[in-house]
N, C-alpha and C positions, 0 to 999 in steps of 0.2 A: 295174867301175871305180868309184872313189869319190873325190871331192874333199872334203877335210876343211878346215874353216875354223878356224884357230887364232887368231882375232882376240882372244878373251878372254885368251889367254896373253900376247900382246904388250901388251895393255892393262894387265895385271897387272904385267908387267916394267917398264912405264913409269909405273906408279901413276896411271893415268888412268881416270876413271869413264866410263860410257857417256854420260851427259849432257854431260860436258865434250868428249868426242870428237865426239859428234853435232853439238854447237854449232860446233866448230872446222872440221868438214868440210862443214857445211851440209846435214846429213841429219836427218830426224826420228828421235827415239829409237825409235819403232816400226820404222822401216825398218832402223835399225842392229841392232835386236834380231833381225829376220828374217835379216840377214846373219850375225850372231854364232852363231845356232843352226843354221846350215847349211840353212835352208829356202829361201833365195834360189835362183832358177833362173839368174840372171845378175848380173853386176856390171859397171858401166860402168868403162872405163879411167880416166876422170876421177875417179871415186869411189875407185878403188884407188890412184891417184896421190896423192890428197888424204890418204888413210889412211896411206900410206907416208911422206909428207912430215911429217905431224903426229907419227907414232909413230917416225920416224927408223929405218925398216926397209926391207926388200926385199919384193916380192910373195911370194917363196918363204917368207918368215917367217910369212906369213898364210895362204897356200893350200898345201895338201899333197895329193899324189896317193897313194892307198893301193889296192893290188890287193885284191880281195875274195877 
């Protein structure tokens, strides 16, 4: 099982840079980068909620399940 993070896709659709998103959700650019590359082992619901609020999207727009 594999969870794919499509955060970069949503950011491109909203024409938002990593720095701008990180500032608006209160995350460091380094932690946002870890999340974007799929290297994060967990995400807090409060962080996911902030991302969805700022990007005006649903959690399913960012996280996707793919069978291997």
